[in-house]
A tleap script that builds the chain and sets N, CA, C and O, in Angstrom:
source leaprc.protein.ff14SB
mol = sequence {
  NMET ARG LEU GLY LYS GLY LYS LYS ILE ALA
  LEU GLY ILE VAL ALA VAL LEU ALA PHE GLY
  ALA LEU PHE GLY TYR ILE VAL MET ILE LEU
  TRP ASN TRP LEU VAL PRO GLU LEU PHE HIE
  GLY PRO SER VAL THR TYR GLY GLN ALA ILE
  GLY LEU LEU ILE LEU SER LYS LEU LEU PHE
  GLY GLY PHE HIE GLY LYS GLY GLY ARG LYS
  GLU SER PHE LYS GLU LYS PHE ARG HIE MET
  SER PRO GLU GLN ARG GLU GLY LEU LYS ARG
  LYS PHE ALA ARG LYS TRP LYS CYS ASP PHE
  PRO LYS LYS GLU SER SER ASP LEU SER THR
  ARG GLU CSER
}
set mol.1.N position { 23.068 -15.280 34.597 }
set mol.1.CA position { 21.884 -15.568 33.847 }
set mol.1.C position { 22.051 -15.030 32.423 }
set mol.1.O position { 22.336 -13.848 32.233 }
set mol.2.N position { 21.875 -15.891 31.438 }
set mol.2.CA position { 22.002 -15.511 30.030 }
set mol.2.C position { 20.625 -15.262 29.443 }
set mol.2.O position { 19.694 -16.044 29.632 }
set mol.3.N position { 20.523 -14.167 28.735 }
set mol.3.CA position { 19.280 -13.847 28.061 }
set mol.3.C position { 19.325 -14.376 26.632 }
set mol.3.O position { 20.373 -14.360 25.987 }
set mol.4.N position { 18.193 -14.840 26.150 }
set mol.4.CA position { 18.107 -15.274 24.764 }
set mol.4.C position { 18.136 -14.079 23.834 }
set mol.4.O position { 18.009 -12.931 24.260 }
set mol.5.N position { 18.307 -14.377 22.539 }
set mol.5.CA position { 18.395 -13.307 21.544 }
set mol.5.C position { 17.117 -12.465 21.513 }
set mol.5.O position { 17.183 -11.238 21.432 }
set mol.6.N position { 15.969 -13.114 21.577 }
set mol.6.CA position { 14.690 -12.405 21.561 }
set mol.6.C position { 14.519 -11.501 22.762 }
set mol.6.O position { 14.004 -10.389 22.642 }
set mol.7.N position { 14.955 -11.982 23.938 }
set mol.7.CA position { 14.837 -11.176 25.146 }
set mol.7.C position { 15.778 -9.975 25.100 }
set mol.7.O position { 15.438 -8.899 25.592 }
set mol.8.N position { 16.958 -10.156 24.509 }
set mol.8.CA position { 17.896 -9.034 24.374 }
set mol.8.C position { 17.321 -7.965 23.457 }
set mol.8.O position { 17.434 -6.771 23.735 }
set mol.9.N position { 16.705 -8.397 22.365 }
set mol.9.CA position { 16.102 -7.440 21.437 }
set mol.9.C position { 14.963 -6.695 22.120 }
set mol.9.O position { 14.858 -5.474 22.014 }
set mol.10.N position { 14.111 -7.437 22.822 }
set mol.10.CA position { 12.987 -6.806 23.528 }
set mol.10.C position { 13.493 -5.832 24.587 }
set mol.10.O position { 12.947 -4.739 24.740 }
set mol.11.N position { 14.531 -6.223 25.314 }
set mol.11.CA position { 15.112 -5.350 26.334 }
set mol.11.C position { 15.704 -4.098 25.688 }
set mol.11.O position { 15.584 -3.002 26.237 }
set mol.12.N position { 16.337 -4.251 24.536 }
set mol.12.CA position { 16.896 -3.106 23.817 }
set mol.12.C position { 15.809 -2.147 23.364 }
set mol.12.O position { 15.961 -0.930 23.469 }
set mol.13.N position { 14.706 -2.703 22.857 }
set mol.13.CA position { 13.586 -1.860 22.418 }
set mol.13.C position { 12.994 -1.103 23.599 }
set mol.13.O position { 12.702 0.089 23.496 }
set mol.14.N position { 12.816 -1.797 24.720 }
set mol.14.CA position { 12.274 -1.150 25.920 }
set mol.14.C position { 13.226 -0.049 26.400 }
set mol.14.O position { 12.781 1.026 26.803 }
set mol.15.N position { 14.530 -0.317 26.355 }
set mol.15.CA position { 15.511 0.680 26.792 }
set mol.15.C position { 15.483 1.915 25.888 }
set mol.15.O position { 15.548 3.043 26.376 }
set mol.16.N position { 15.387 1.704 24.576 }
set mol.16.CA position { 15.332 2.834 23.637 }
set mol.16.C position { 14.065 3.651 23.863 }
set mol.16.O position { 14.111 4.881 23.881 }
set mol.17.N position { 12.938 2.970 24.034 }
set mol.17.CA position { 11.684 3.677 24.289 }
set mol.17.C position { 11.727 4.442 25.611 }
set mol.17.O position { 11.243 5.571 25.690 }
set mol.18.N position { 12.301 3.836 26.645 }
set mol.18.CA position { 12.403 4.504 27.942 }
set mol.18.C position { 13.313 5.730 27.840 }
set mol.18.O position { 13.001 6.787 28.389 }
set mol.19.N position { 14.431 5.583 27.141 }
set mol.19.CA position { 15.339 6.715 26.966 }
set mol.19.C position { 14.656 7.828 26.173 }
set mol.19.O position { 14.784 9.002 26.520 }
set mol.20.N position { 13.931 7.468 25.110 }
set mol.20.CA position { 13.206 8.458 24.312 }
set mol.20.C position { 12.153 9.179 25.133 }
set mol.20.O position { 11.986 10.393 25.016 }
set mol.21.N position { 11.430 8.415 25.979 }
set mol.21.CA position { 10.403 9.021 26.823 }
set mol.21.C position { 11.030 9.997 27.824 }
set mol.21.O position { 10.521 11.098 28.034 }
set mol.22.N position { 12.126 9.583 28.430 }
set mol.22.CA position { 12.817 10.449 29.381 }
set mol.22.C position { 13.361 11.700 28.687 }
set mol.22.O position { 13.243 12.809 29.208 }
set mol.23.N position { 13.953 11.512 27.514 }
set mol.23.CA position { 14.512 12.639 26.775 }
set mol.23.C position { 13.404 13.609 26.361 }
set mol.23.O position { 13.592 14.824 26.428 }
set mol.24.N position { 12.256 13.088 25.935 }
set mol.24.CA position { 11.112 13.926 25.591 }
set mol.24.C position { 10.627 14.731 26.776 }
set mol.24.O position { 10.279 15.903 26.636 }
set mol.25.N position { 10.603 14.103 27.952 }
set mol.25.CA position { 10.178 14.793 29.171 }
set mol.25.C position { 11.162 15.917 29.518 }
set mol.25.O position { 10.754 17.011 29.909 }
set mol.26.N position { 12.449 15.636 29.372 }
set mol.26.CA position { 13.471 16.648 29.663 }
set mol.26.C position { 13.338 17.830 28.706 }
set mol.26.O position { 13.445 18.982 29.126 }
set mol.27.N position { 13.104 17.549 27.413 }
set mol.27.CA position { 12.920 18.621 26.434 }
set mol.27.C position { 11.700 19.458 26.795 }
set mol.27.O position { 11.749 20.686 26.729 }
set mol.28.N position { 10.604 18.803 27.176 }
set mol.28.CA position { 9.388 19.522 27.546 }
set mol.28.C position { 9.646 20.441 28.742 }
set mol.28.O position { 9.252 21.608 28.728 }
set mol.29.N position { 10.304 19.916 29.772 }
set mol.29.CA position { 10.582 20.716 30.967 }
set mol.29.C position { 11.474 21.912 30.628 }
set mol.29.O position { 11.191 23.035 31.045 }
set mol.30.N position { 12.544 21.675 29.878 }
set mol.30.CA position { 13.451 22.767 29.516 }
set mol.30.C position { 12.755 23.802 28.637 }
set mol.30.O position { 12.906 25.006 28.848 }
set mol.31.N position { 11.994 23.332 27.652 }
set mol.31.CA position { 11.272 24.259 26.776 }
set mol.31.C position { 10.325 25.143 27.594 }
set mol.31.O position { 10.331 26.367 27.465 }
set mol.32.N position { 9.517 24.503 28.431 }
set mol.32.CA position { 8.515 25.251 29.194 }
set mol.32.C position { 9.148 26.160 30.244 }
set mol.32.O position { 8.519 27.119 30.690 }
set mol.33.N position { 10.361 25.872 30.635 }
set mol.33.CA position { 11.066 26.711 31.584 }
set mol.33.C position { 11.694 27.922 30.879 }
set mol.33.O position { 11.660 29.033 31.408 }
set mol.34.N position { 12.264 27.707 29.688 }
set mol.34.CA position { 13.034 28.757 29.028 }
set mol.34.C position { 12.262 29.570 27.987 }
set mol.34.O position { 12.284 30.800 28.026 }
set mol.35.N position { 11.586 28.902 27.068 }
set mol.35.CA position { 11.010 29.597 25.914 }
set mol.35.C position { 9.945 30.627 26.305 }
set mol.35.O position { 10.016 31.760 25.830 }
set mol.36.N position { 8.961 30.290 27.148 }
set mol.36.CA position { 7.960 31.316 27.487 }
set mol.36.C position { 8.570 32.537 28.179 }
set mol.36.O position { 8.147 33.667 27.937 }
set mol.37.N position { 9.543 32.311 29.020 }
set mol.37.CA position { 10.171 33.409 29.771 }
set mol.37.C position { 11.083 34.256 28.884 }
set mol.37.O position { 11.025 35.485 28.931 }
set mol.38.N position { 11.918 33.611 28.081 }
set mol.38.CA position { 12.910 34.342 27.294 }
set mol.38.C position { 12.350 34.932 26.006 }
set mol.38.O position { 12.690 36.056 25.637 }
set mol.39.N position { 11.487 34.173 25.315 }
set mol.39.CA position { 11.029 34.585 23.988 }
set mol.39.C position { 9.520 34.825 23.912 }
set mol.39.O position { 8.987 35.101 22.838 }
set mol.40.N position { 8.843 34.722 25.038 }
set mol.40.CA position { 7.392 34.878 25.089 }
set mol.40.C position { 6.697 33.906 24.124 }
set mol.40.O position { 5.676 34.224 23.515 }
set mol.41.N position { 7.285 32.719 24.011 }
set mol.41.CA position { 6.728 31.685 23.148 }
set mol.41.C position { 5.762 30.792 23.906 }
set mol.41.O position { 5.569 30.965 25.109 }
set mol.42.N position { 5.159 29.847 23.217 }
set mol.42.CA position { 4.169 28.973 23.842 }
set mol.42.C position { 4.811 27.863 24.666 }
set mol.42.O position { 5.975 27.515 24.466 }
set mol.43.N position { 4.052 27.329 25.570 }
set mol.43.CA position { 4.453 26.116 26.280 }
set mol.43.C position { 4.112 24.933 25.389 }
set mol.43.O position { 3.263 25.047 24.505 }
set mol.44.N position { 4.758 23.811 25.608 }
set mol.44.CA position { 4.477 22.613 24.815 }
set mol.44.C position { 4.040 21.474 25.718 }
set mol.44.O position { 4.390 21.417 26.896 }
set mol.45.N position { 3.265 20.569 25.133 }
set mol.45.CA position { 2.866 19.358 25.859 }
set mol.45.C position { 3.939 18.300 25.652 }
set mol.45.O position { 4.889 18.504 24.897 }
set mol.46.N position { 3.781 17.186 26.321 }
set mol.46.CA position { 4.744 16.088 26.182 }
set mol.46.C position { 4.769 15.584 24.741 }
set mol.46.O position { 5.843 15.360 24.183 }
set mol.47.N position { 3.607 15.406 24.141 }
set mol.47.CA position { 3.535 14.942 22.751 }
set mol.47.C position { 4.193 15.907 21.785 }
set mol.47.O position { 4.855 15.488 20.836 }
set mol.48.N position { 4.012 17.198 22.024 }
set mol.48.CA position { 4.654 18.205 21.184 }
set mol.48.C position { 6.168 18.180 21.350 }
set mol.48.O position { 6.903 18.393 20.386 }
set mol.49.N position { 6.634 17.923 22.561 }
set mol.49.CA position { 8.083 17.831 22.801 }
set mol.49.C position { 8.677 16.650 22.037 }
set mol.49.O position { 9.759 16.763 21.461 }
set mol.50.N position { 7.974 15.521 22.030 }
set mol.50.CA position { 8.434 14.353 21.258 }
set mol.50.C position { 8.447 14.715 19.769 }
set mol.50.O position { 9.390 14.384 19.051 }
set mol.51.N position { 7.391 15.399 19.315 }
set mol.51.CA position { 7.342 15.844 17.925 }
set mol.51.C position { 8.484 16.777 17.574 }
set mol.51.O position { 9.050 16.676 16.486 }
set mol.52.N position { 8.833 17.686 18.478 }
set mol.52.CA position { 9.972 18.584 18.253 }
set mol.52.C position { 11.278 17.809 18.139 }
set mol.52.O position { 12.128 18.132 17.309 }
set mol.53.N position { 11.432 16.785 18.975 }
set mol.53.CA position { 12.645 15.957 18.898 }
set mol.53.C position { 12.751 15.272 17.543 }
set mol.53.O position { 13.813 15.271 16.921 }
set mol.54.N position { 11.649 14.693 17.090 }
set mol.54.CA position { 11.653 13.987 15.810 }
set mol.54.C position { 11.906 14.973 14.669 }
set mol.54.O position { 12.697 14.696 13.768 }
set mol.55.N position { 11.234 16.117 14.713 }
set mol.55.CA position { 11.420 17.124 13.676 }
set mol.55.C position { 12.858 17.636 13.639 }
set mol.55.O position { 13.436 17.776 12.561 }
set mol.56.N position { 13.433 17.914 14.793 }
set mol.56.CA position { 14.811 18.414 14.813 }
set mol.56.C position { 15.784 17.350 14.330 }
set mol.56.O position { 16.779 17.672 13.680 }
set mol.57.N position { 15.514 16.100 14.637 }
set mol.57.CA position { 16.369 15.013 14.145 }
set mol.57.C position { 16.300 14.939 12.628 }
set mol.57.O position { 17.326 14.774 11.968 }
set mol.58.N position { 15.098 15.060 12.070 }
set mol.58.CA position { 14.951 15.032 10.620 }
set mol.58.C position { 15.626 16.223 9.952 }
set mol.58.O position { 16.316 16.066 8.945 }
set mol.59.N position { 15.427 17.416 10.514 }
set mol.59.CA position { 15.953 18.628 9.885 }
set mol.59.C position { 17.456 18.784 10.061 }
set mol.59.O position { 18.148 19.196 9.130 }
set mol.60.N position { 17.963 18.463 11.234 }
set mol.60.CA position { 19.359 18.759 11.533 }
set mol.60.C position { 20.272 17.546 11.601 }
set mol.60.O position { 21.478 17.677 11.388 }
set mol.61.N position { 19.733 16.376 11.890 }
set mol.61.CA position { 20.599 15.222 12.050 }
set mol.61.C position { 20.410 14.155 11.010 }
set mol.61.O position { 21.349 13.429 10.685 }
set mol.62.N position { 19.203 14.046 10.477 }
set mol.62.CA position { 18.933 12.975 9.532 }
set mol.62.C position { 18.920 11.628 10.232 }
set mol.62.O position { 19.166 11.535 11.435 }
set mol.63.N position { 18.637 10.616 9.484 }
set mol.63.CA position { 18.642 9.259 10.018 }
set mol.63.C position { 19.634 8.444 9.203 }
set mol.63.O position { 19.241 7.663 8.335 }
set mol.64.N position { 20.890 8.622 9.477 }
set mol.64.CA position { 21.921 7.887 8.776 }
set mol.64.C position { 22.686 7.028 9.762 }
set mol.64.O position { 22.573 7.192 10.977 }
set mol.65.N position { 23.450 6.129 9.228 }
set mol.65.CA position { 24.164 5.171 10.068 }
set mol.65.C position { 25.337 5.786 10.796 }
set mol.65.O position { 25.525 7.002 10.803 }
set mol.66.N position { 26.110 4.930 11.400 }
set mol.66.CA position { 27.270 5.350 12.176 }
set mol.66.C position { 28.231 6.172 11.327 }
set mol.66.O position { 28.556 5.792 10.203 }
set mol.67.N position { 28.677 7.280 11.859 }
set mol.67.CA position { 29.606 8.132 11.133 }
set mol.67.C position { 28.912 9.170 10.279 }
set mol.67.O position { 29.422 10.276 10.097 }
set mol.68.N position { 27.762 8.821 9.759 }
set mol.68.CA position { 26.947 9.766 9.020 }
set mol.68.C position { 27.528 10.211 7.699 }
set mol.68.O position { 28.432 9.581 7.150 }
set mol.69.N position { 26.993 11.307 7.199 }
set mol.69.CA position { 27.365 11.817 5.892 }
set mol.69.C position { 28.802 12.299 5.852 }
set mol.69.O position { 29.486 12.126 4.844 }
set mol.70.N position { 29.266 12.900 6.932 }
set mol.70.CA position { 30.614 13.459 6.949 }
set mol.70.C position { 31.651 12.360 6.719 }
set mol.70.O position { 32.561 12.529 5.906 }
set mol.71.N position { 31.522 11.246 7.421 }
set mol.71.CA position { 32.467 10.149 7.256 }
set mol.71.C position { 32.344 9.518 5.877 }
set mol.71.O position { 33.346 9.143 5.270 }
set mol.72.N position { 31.117 9.402 5.383 }
set mol.72.CA position { 30.903 8.848 4.055 }
set mol.72.C position { 31.571 9.728 2.999 }
set mol.72.O position { 32.212 9.221 2.079 }
set mol.73.N position { 31.418 11.050 3.136 }
set mol.73.CA position { 32.036 11.967 2.198 }
set mol.73.C position { 33.554 11.875 2.276 }
set mol.73.O position { 34.229 11.849 1.247 }
set mol.74.N position { 34.092 11.826 3.482 }
set mol.74.CA position { 35.544 11.722 3.637 }
set mol.74.C position { 36.069 10.458 2.963 }
set mol.74.O position { 37.110 10.479 2.306 }
set mol.75.N position { 35.340 9.364 3.133 }
set mol.75.CA position { 35.760 8.099 2.536 }
set mol.75.C position { 35.742 8.194 1.009 }
set mol.75.O position { 36.675 7.732 0.352 }
set mol.76.N position { 34.707 8.779 0.450 }
set mol.76.CA position { 34.634 8.944 -1.004 }
set mol.76.C position { 35.752 9.861 -1.492 }
set mol.76.O position { 36.357 9.605 -2.532 }
set mol.77.N position { 36.027 10.932 -0.738 }
set mol.77.CA position { 37.059 11.894 -1.134 }
set mol.77.C position { 38.433 11.240 -1.131 }
set mol.77.O position { 39.260 11.530 -1.995 }
set mol.78.N position { 38.683 10.362 -0.167 }
set mol.78.CA position { 39.982 9.677 -0.092 }
set mol.78.C position { 40.240 8.806 -1.312 }
set mol.78.O position { 41.389 8.638 -1.723 }
set mol.79.N position { 39.189 8.255 -1.891 }
set mol.79.CA position { 39.345 7.327 -3.002 }
set mol.79.C position { 39.274 8.005 -4.372 }
set mol.79.O position { 39.315 7.329 -5.399 }
set mol.80.N position { 39.169 9.331 -4.392 }
set mol.80.CA position { 39.123 10.059 -5.662 }
set mol.80.C position { 40.526 10.291 -6.189 }
set mol.80.O position { 41.489 10.395 -5.429 }
set mol.81.N position { 40.616 10.369 -7.492 }
set mol.81.CA position { 41.888 10.742 -8.106 }
set mol.81.C position { 42.085 12.245 -7.905 }
set mol.81.O position { 41.120 12.955 -7.624 }
set mol.82.N position { 43.317 12.742 -8.044 }
set mol.82.CA position { 43.550 14.185 -7.899 }
set mol.82.C position { 42.697 15.011 -8.870 }
set mol.82.O position { 42.238 16.096 -8.514 }
set mol.83.N position { 42.482 14.508 -10.092 }
set mol.83.CA position { 41.654 15.218 -11.060 }
set mol.83.C position { 40.201 15.291 -10.586 }
set mol.83.O position { 39.553 16.329 -10.722 }
set mol.84.N position { 39.696 14.194 -10.033 }
set mol.84.CA position { 38.326 14.184 -9.523 }
set mol.84.C position { 38.175 15.149 -8.347 }
set mol.84.O position { 37.163 15.840 -8.230 }
set mol.85.N position { 39.185 15.193 -7.479 }
set mol.85.CA position { 39.146 16.113 -6.339 }
set mol.85.C position { 39.086 17.559 -6.807 }
set mol.85.O position { 38.293 18.353 -6.302 }
set mol.86.N position { 39.940 17.895 -7.784 }
set mol.86.CA position { 39.949 19.261 -8.295 }
set mol.86.C position { 38.616 19.614 -8.944 }
set mol.86.O position { 38.121 20.730 -8.790 }
set mol.87.N position { 38.038 18.664 -9.666 }
set mol.87.CA position { 36.733 18.900 -10.273 }
set mol.87.C position { 35.665 19.153 -9.223 }
set mol.87.O position { 34.826 20.039 -9.383 }
set mol.88.N position { 35.697 18.375 -8.148 }
set mol.88.CA position { 34.738 18.564 -7.068 }
set mol.88.C position { 34.937 19.912 -6.381 }
set mol.88.O position { 33.968 20.590 -6.039 }
set mol.89.N position { 36.201 20.297 -6.181 }
set mol.89.CA position { 36.492 21.596 -5.572 }
set mol.89.C position { 35.968 22.737 -6.449 }
set mol.89.O position { 35.402 23.706 -5.943 }
set mol.90.N position { 36.163 22.612 -7.784 }
set mol.90.CA position { 35.657 23.645 -8.699 }
set mol.90.C position { 34.131 23.710 -8.653 }
set mol.90.O position { 33.544 24.792 -8.689 }
set mol.91.N position { 33.497 22.537 -8.572 }
set mol.91.CA position { 32.036 22.489 -8.513 }
set mol.91.C position { 31.524 23.199 -7.256 }
set mol.91.O position { 30.584 23.991 -7.327 }
set mol.92.N position { 32.153 22.910 -6.093 }
set mol.92.CA position { 31.768 23.575 -4.847 }
set mol.92.C position { 32.044 25.073 -4.920 }
set mol.92.O position { 31.240 25.877 -4.449 }
set mol.93.N position { 33.181 25.449 -5.510 }
set mol.93.CA position { 33.523 26.868 -5.617 }
set mol.93.C position { 32.487 27.609 -6.457 }
set mol.93.O position { 32.098 28.727 -6.118 }
set mol.94.N position { 32.035 26.988 -7.561 }
set mol.94.CA position { 30.995 27.622 -8.388 }
set mol.94.C position { 29.676 27.706 -7.632 }
set mol.94.O position { 29.001 28.736 -7.651 }
set mol.95.N position { 29.316 26.613 -6.965 }
set mol.95.CA position { 28.031 26.581 -6.274 }
set mol.95.C position { 27.986 27.580 -5.127 }
set mol.95.O position { 26.994 28.290 -4.967 }
set mol.96.N position { 29.046 27.644 -4.327 }
set mol.96.CA position { 29.057 28.500 -3.136 }
set mol.96.C position { 29.773 29.819 -3.378 }
set mol.96.O position { 29.948 30.607 -2.449 }
set mol.97.N position { 30.191 30.068 -4.620 }
set mol.97.CA position { 30.828 31.326 -5.014 }
set mol.97.C position { 32.010 31.679 -4.111 }
set mol.97.O position { 32.072 32.762 -3.528 }
set mol.98.N position { 32.936 30.739 -4.017 }
set mol.98.CA position { 34.130 30.954 -3.198 }
set mol.98.C position { 35.332 30.340 -3.902 }
set mol.98.O position { 35.180 29.561 -4.843 }
set mol.99.N position { 36.515 30.692 -3.445 }
set mol.99.CA position { 37.746 30.121 -3.987 }
set mol.99.C position { 38.421 29.302 -2.913 }
set mol.99.O position { 38.450 29.682 -1.743 }
set mol.100.N position { 38.967 28.167 -3.329 }
set mol.100.CA position { 39.736 27.348 -2.415 }
set mol.100.C position { 41.192 27.760 -2.512 }
set mol.100.O position { 41.635 28.210 -3.569 }
set mol.101.N position { 41.949 27.614 -1.427 }
set mol.101.CA position { 43.382 27.941 -1.479 }
set mol.101.C position { 44.083 27.107 -2.552 }
set mol.101.O position { 43.720 25.954 -2.782 }
set mol.102.N position { 45.067 27.679 -3.193 }
set mol.102.CA position { 45.788 27.003 -4.270 }
set mol.102.C position { 46.973 26.213 -3.721 }
set mol.102.O position { 48.104 26.414 -4.164 }
set mol.103.N position { 46.734 25.334 -2.783 }
set mol.103.CA position { 47.789 24.500 -2.227 }
set mol.103.C position { 47.686 23.118 -2.855 }
set mol.103.O position { 46.599 22.544 -2.938 }
set mol.104.N position { 48.819 22.587 -3.296 }
set mol.104.CA position { 48.792 21.245 -3.869 }
set mol.104.C position { 48.617 20.193 -2.793 }
set mol.104.O position { 48.090 19.113 -3.059 }
set mol.105.N position { 49.058 20.499 -1.568 }
set mol.105.CA position { 48.980 19.508 -0.495 }
set mol.105.C position { 47.676 19.604 0.269 }
set mol.105.O position { 47.475 18.846 1.218 }
set mol.106.N position { 46.764 20.522 -0.115 }
set mol.106.CA position { 45.499 20.605 0.604 }
set mol.106.C position { 44.632 19.433 0.175 }
set mol.106.O position { 44.027 19.434 -0.897 }
set mol.107.N position { 44.595 18.454 1.030 }
set mol.107.CA position { 43.937 17.196 0.714 }
set mol.107.C position { 43.143 16.781 1.924 }
set mol.107.O position { 43.687 16.706 3.026 }
set mol.108.N position { 41.878 16.511 1.745 }
set mol.108.CA position { 41.014 16.131 2.865 }
set mol.108.C position { 41.494 14.852 3.536 }
set mol.108.O position { 41.292 14.670 4.737 }
set mol.109.N position { 42.131 13.962 2.771 }
set mol.109.CA position { 42.550 12.689 3.361 }
set mol.109.C position { 43.727 12.847 4.298 }
set mol.109.O position { 43.985 11.963 5.115 }
set mol.110.N position { 44.467 13.983 4.197 }
set mol.110.CA position { 45.594 14.159 5.108 }
set mol.110.C position { 45.191 14.884 6.371 }
set mol.110.O position { 45.921 14.874 7.362 }
set mol.111.N position { 44.010 15.524 6.338 }
set mol.111.CA position { 43.534 16.229 7.537 }
set mol.111.C position { 42.743 15.289 8.410 }
set mol.111.O position { 42.009 14.434 7.914 }
set mol.112.N position { 42.887 15.444 9.690 }
set mol.112.CA position { 42.104 14.687 10.649 }
set mol.112.C position { 41.270 15.655 11.451 }
set mol.112.O position { 41.785 16.661 11.940 }
set mol.113.N position { 39.978 15.366 11.598 }
set mol.113.CA position { 39.146 16.255 12.396 }
set mol.113.C position { 38.557 15.523 13.553 }
set mol.113.O position { 37.821 16.111 14.345 }
savepdb mol mol.pdb
quit
């Protein structure tokens, strides 16, 4: 049985909502099991657990596409000239008050993570 494009989209939306609802429930159960006992913190409702998920996604994960910022930065770094790379390294060193190793071969494009 083949589903039409509209039915696939609707099924995908339902699946995402169901997964989100289940994940919110799991967060609520874990929070209410651990936080009050370990940290003497408050219990949360289901709605608050969903809110915590959204807040943590905004604060720690952002809403970016596949690969995210790290891959985007790596791609930009690969296409920089050596002079641009050194300038960026100096900028980071000034901002974070640190020194980078003085290796000529230290190149983000040659490292794989």
